[in-house]
C-alpha positions in Angstrom: 4.4 30.3 -59.0 6.2 30.7 -55.6 2.9 32.0 -54.0 1.1 28.9 -55.2 3.8 26.6 -53.7 3.6 28.4 -50.4 -0.1 28.0 -50.4 0.3 24.2 -51.1 2.7 23.9 -48.2 0.4 25.8 -45.9 -2.6 23.6 -46.9 -0.5 20.5 -46.3 0.6 21.7 -42.9 -3.0 22.5 -41.9 -4.2 19.0 -43.1 -1.3 17.4 -41.2 -2.2 19.3 -38.0 -5.9 18.3 -38.3 -4.9 14.7 -38.8 -2.7 14.7 -35.7 -5.6 16.4 -33.8 -8.0 13.7 -34.9 -5.6 10.9 -34.0 -5.0 12.5 -30.6 -8.7 12.8 -30.0 -9.1 9.1 -30.9 -6.6 8.1 -28.2 -7.6 10.7 -25.6 -8.4 9.4 -22.2 -10.5 10.8 -19.3 -9.0 10.3 -15.8 -11.8 9.1 -13.5 -9.8 8.0 -10.4 -6.2 8.6 -9.3 -6.1 7.3 -5.7 -2.8 7.2 -3.7 -4.3 6.3 -0.4 -2.6 9.2 1.4 -5.6 10.0 3.5 -5.4 9.8 7.3 -4.4 6.4 8.7 -7.4 4.1 9.5 -9.7 5.9 7.0 -11.3 5.1 3.7 -10.8 7.4 0.7 -13.7 9.5 -0.5 -15.9 7.9 -3.2 -15.0 4.3 -2.2 -17.3 1.8 -0.3 -15.7 -0.7 2.0 -16.7 -4.0 3.6 -16.1 -3.3 7.3 -16.6 -5.2 10.5 -15.5 -4.8 14.1 -11.9 -5.5 13.2 -11.8 -2.8 10.5 -10.6 -5.2 7.8 -10.2 -2.5 5.1 -8.3 0.7 6.0 -5.4 3.0 5.1 -2.2 2.0 7.0 1.3 3.5 7.3 3.6 0.7 6.0 7.1 2.1 6.0 8.6 -1.4 6.2 7.0 -2.2 2.8 8.2 0.9 1.1 4.8 1.9 -0.2 5.1 3.7 -3.6 3.4 6.9 -2.4 3.6 8.7 1.0 4.5 5.6 3.0 0.9 4.6 3.2 -1.3 2.0 1.4 -4.7 0.4 1.6 -4.5 -2.7 3.8 -6.9 -5.5 3.3 -6.8 -7.9 6.3 -9.0 -10.9 6.4 -9.8 -10.9 10.1 -13.4 -12.2 9.8 -14.7 -15.7 9.3 -17.8 -14.4 7.7 -16.8 -11.3 5.6 -14.4 -10.7 2.8 -12.4 -7.5 2.9 -13.5 -5.5 -0.1 -13.3 -1.9 -1.4 -15.4 -0.7 -4.3 -15.7 2.4 -6.5 -18.8 3.0 -8.7 -19.2 5.1 -11.9 -22.5 6.5 -13.1 -23.3 5.5 -16.7 -20.6 2.9 -16.9 -17.3 2.8 -18.8 -17.5 1.3 -22.3 -13.8 1.5 -23.0 -11.3 2.0 -20.2 -8.5 0.8 -17.9 -8.1 -0.2 -14.3 -4.6 -0.1 -12.9 -3.2 -0.6 -9.4 -0.1 -1.5 -7.5 -0.4 -4.6 -5.3 1.7 -6.4 -2.7 0.9 -9.7 -1.1 2.2 -10.3 2.4 5.0 -12.7 2.9 3.8 -14.2 6.2 0.0 -14.7 5.5 -0.6 -14.1 1.8 -4.1 -14.2 0.5 -5.8 -14.3 -2.9 -6.1 -10.7 -3.9 -8.5 -9.7 -6.7 -9.0 -6.7 -8.9 -12.6 -7.1 -10.1 -14.4 -5.1 -12.8 -18.2 -5.2 -12.3 -21.5 -4.3 -13.9 -24.8 -3.3 -12.3 -27.1 -6.2 -11.8 -24.5 -8.7 -13.2 -21.5 -8.8 -10.8 -18.0 -9.5 -12.1 -17.6 -9.1 -15.9 -13.8 -9.2 -15.6 -12.2 -11.3 -12.9 -8.5 -11.2 -12.3 -6.6 -12.3 -9.1 -3.2 -13.1 -7.8 -3.4 -16.3 -5.8 -1.4 -17.9 -3.0 0.5 -19.9 -5.6 2.1 -16.7 -6.9 0.1 -16.8 -10.2 -1.8 -14.1 -12.0 -5.1 -15.6 -13.2 -8.0 -14.1 -15.1 -11.2 -15.5 -16.6 -11.5 -15.9 -20.4 -15.3 -16.1 -20.6 -16.1 -18.6 -17.8 -12.7 -20.3 -17.8 -10.0 -19.2 -15.3 -6.6 -19.2 -17.0 -3.1 -18.5 -15.8 -1.4 -15.5 -17.4 1.8 -15.3 -15.3 3.6 -17.2 -12.6 6.3 -16.2 -10.1 4.4 -13.1 -8.8 6.4 -12.9 -5.7 5.2 -12.1 -2.2 6.5 -8.9 -0.5 7.1 -7.2 -3.8 5.0 -4.4 -5.4 3.5 -5.4 -8.7 1.6 -3.3 -11.2 -1.5 -4.8 -12.8 -3.3 -3.0 -15.6 -6.6 -4.2 -17.2 -7.8 -2.6 -20.4 -11.2 -3.4 -21.8 -13.4 -2.6 -24.8 -17.1 -3.3 -25.0 -17.2 -3.0 -28.7 -15.5 -6.4 -28.8 -16.3 -7.5 -25.3 -12.6 -8.3 -24.7 -9.9 -7.1 -22.4 -6.1 -7.3 -22.1 -3.9 -7.5 -19.0 -0.5 -6.1 -18.3 1.8 -7.1 -15.4 4.6 -4.7 -14.6 4.2 -3.1 -18.0 4.3 -6.4 -20.0 1.2 -7.5 -21.9 0.6 -11.1 -20.7 -2.7 -11.6 -22.6 -3.0 -13.8 -25.8 -3.2 -11.9 -29.0 -7.0 -12.3 -29.2 -7.5 -11.0 -25.7 -9.8 -12.5 -23.1 -13.6 -12.4 -23.2 -15.9 -10.8 -20.7 -17.7 -13.2 -18.4 -20.9 -11.4 -19.3 -21.7 -8.7 -22.0 -22.5 -5.9 -19.6 -20.9 -2.4 -19.4 -18.5 -2.1 -16.5 -19.8 0.3 -13.8 -17.5 -0.3 -10.8 -14.1 -1.6 -9.8 -13.4 -3.6 -6.7 -10.5 -4.9 -4.6 -11.2 -8.2 -2.7 -9.1 -10.4 -0.5 -9.7 -14.0 0.2 -10.9 -17.1 -1.6 -13.0 -18.4 1.3 -14.6 -16.5 4.1 -13.1 -19.0 6.6 -9.5 -18.1 5.7 -8.5 -15.5 8.3 -5.4 -13.5 9.1 -4.4 -13.0 5.4 -3.2 -9.6 4.3 -2.5 -7.7 1.1 -1.8 -4.1 0.2 -2.9 -1.8 -2.6 -1.5 1.5 -3.8 -1.8 3.9 -6.7 -5.2 2.9 -8.1 -6.1 4.4 -11.4 -9.3 4.3 -13.6 -9.5 5.9 -17.0 -12.1 6.0 -19.8 -11.1 6.2 -23.5 
């Protein structure tokens, strides 16, 4: 009788372990990008594509006065051209059906701009459109409608934005500084296409020059 009890306990423990393993596999994530922008000043990190002009509008800068979260450096986007938006983009082969894009952002206090974290699909463009505007608001598109998710996103302060999406429902959620600011149903993609790149962009109009914003700790994962 004791042997049978021990066997039952052993089987139960094995089943419990297998269940935990399956749950863990269901929530496992694959790290695709962890970028701290600690490369040499003035450069662009490997794997990223920048919009550049003679003023070098996108580059890594030492910003000790801003207390950058990592290594005292961050990506600076400076809108110094009347014809080109400062942008930095990273592409992924095959796309990401379920994933997350996270970054730390600071808008300058003297010349703040509209800073966007776009999620894009080949041949379509933006499928998830989120930005922090000059009115200190975090806004994202629910389908084609731009909606305000948070206000009081102060200049001169580092904020963490995280966008999590799922193409099985064509919806996404947004977190600001760790707090979910999305309605319960989530927001809808602007188009039903699998994300294949992420992009930072500064400026709401090409004619608006001298604006600046900074990005640090960019992260992309697939689930």
